[in-house]
Structure formats: structure tokens, C-alpha cells
N, C-alpha and C positions, 0 to 999 in steps of 0.2 A: 589651045594655050597662046595668048597672046608672047611677045615679047616681053622681056622685067623692063618698063622703063625709069630706071632709077639706075641701071648701068650705062653709062655712055658704050659706042663703039669698040671704046678701046681699054674697058674694062674698070673702068674710073666706076667711084658710085655718085652720081648727079643726081642733083635736085630736078624734079622736073618743071619745066617752062607752062605754067598754065596762064600768063600775061595777055596770051590771047583767045581765049576761053570766056563768056559773057558768062555771068552769074547766074545761078539758078538757085533754089530754093531746094535745101538740101536735108533730105532726113535721115540718121541712122542711128540702130538700136541692137543692142549687143545683150549677151546675159550670159552668167554666171554661176556656177554653186560653191557651198564650203559646206564641208559635211559635218557636222559639230554632234556632241553625248547629248543625250536629254537633258543629264544636271547642267550644262551648259546653259543650254536655251532655256532653262526653268528659270535660271540667274540672270540673261539676257530678261525673257520676258520681267520677271520682277524689277528689273531695274536694279541688282543687286550686285556688278559688278564690279571692283576694284575703280578701275579706270573709269566709268562713267556711262553715260546709257550708249552703250553700243550699235543700235542702228542708224542714232542721230547722230553720232558721229560718223560712223562711214557714210551717211549719204550727204555731211558736206564736205569728207574727205574725195569721194566719187567726183562729186560738182568742181570740186578743186582744181586734181587732177586731171580734167577732163579741162578745164582753162589754162593748164600749161603743158599740153601735150606737144607743142611745137618748141618747148623744152627739152621732155626729155628724148623724144626721136628725132634722131638724126635730121631728117631729110623731108620733115610735117611742113606747110606752109602754117603761119600762121593763119588762124581764122577768126571772123567775128561772129562769137558764140551769142546765136538770138534766146538760146533757152540750152537749158540742160536737167533734165528732170533723170532723178535716181528713189527706184524704185523699189523697196525692200521687202519680199514675203517669207517668213519664217514657216518650216513643216517639221514635221517630228522625225527630219534627219539631218534638219543645219535651214540653211538660207537661201535662196535665189535671188541677186542681185543683177536689173533689168535696169540699162542704161541708156537714154531717148536723149540727141542731142541734133540742136535744129540750131542750122545758118542758111546764109545768103551769103553763094562763095563761086568762084570760080574750081571748084577743086567738092573734095568729098570731106565728110564728115565720121567718117564711121573710125579713124583711130582714135580718134574722140572718146565716142562712145563707149571703144574698148578698154579706154584708157582709166574712166572713169568705171567701167566695172572691175576693172583688175585693180585698182584700189580701194576701191571700198571694201572688194575680198580681204584683202591687206591690211587694211586697219580692222574689220570686224577678225581676224588673224588676231594680231596685236593685244588687241583690248584683252583677245578669251586666253592668250599661250598661258596663262599663267596657271589655268583651271582646264583646258584640255590640250593634250598633247597627242592628241590623234585628229586632227581637224588634218581637212585635204578641201582645196582648192581645185574643181574643175573642173570640165566645160565653156572656159570663155570662146567665146564663139561670134561673132554680125549675124544678126537673126535676120537681118533687114534694110537693106538702103534705099533712097526714092531720089528722085531729081527731077524736078520739073521749073517750067517757066514761071518768073514770079509775075505778078500783073501790079505788086503795091507792096510796097514792107512791112504791109503788117500780114501777107501770106505767109511768116513765118509764127505765126503764135496761133497756132490753133487750139 
């Protein structure tokens, strides 16, 4: 394991200097789950939740959150996001959220993907908390991250 780059030699927290790095096409994918009761899933599928369309709202919340990551995580760099995609798949036990974030930047985009997942899951929780007291959010994790040299500005749009 390497050293912690956000810790200076004297122990202070620091933002990593990426100004000398070349920009690269970067992608990160994160996922997480929320366990829901079957009655809650039924209400969601029938669009009968009092607060509105749960999955559509969670999708937008995840995208907005990814765009605000540098405002939430103190040592994150502000990144020009080319795309943030939130996919939500319901199952008989709950829902799984996947966030894919793309950028051309000097540093990775994994914190944006993780933030998108976390806030989408929290939005589902918030919208369902009146009817489901047993929800559990779990397994928020980074699935993959890639870095490749850009050949042109359109490489980010796959």
C-alpha cells in the first residue's frame, strides 16, 4: 500500500496538487443497494408514493450530487463532468443503483460516482421512510475506474 496523498509530511490534511498531470479520459462506476419491503416496492412500481416518482427523483438527485461532489468532500477537486448516468434496477428485495461518471481531467472521477450512488440511495430512503421502517442501504462501492489518453474531446461520449 502506498502513502496517503491527502496527508502532508507534517500530518496536516492537504489537497493533492494535480496541476502537473496531463488530462486523461476517466470513467468510474459505483454501485450500492437498498433493501425494501415488498409492499414498498409495489407502491414504487405503481407510482403511488406520496412524495412522487421515487426512481425518477432518485436518478436526478444522484446526478445533481455527483456534480456537487467537490462541495461535499473537502479535498476533492472540482471536475468538469462530461456525463453522469444513474441506473436503478428494482428486484424483489429492493433496488440497486449504479452511477457511471465520465470526465476529461487530471484526476479520477470515482468520488463523483460514489457520491451519485449514495445520494440516489438516500433519496429513495427519504421518499419511502413514511411507509418502510426496515430499509437498509448497503454495499456502496467502486466497481471500476479507467484512465486513457484522450484523442479528441468527443472521446468522453461513448
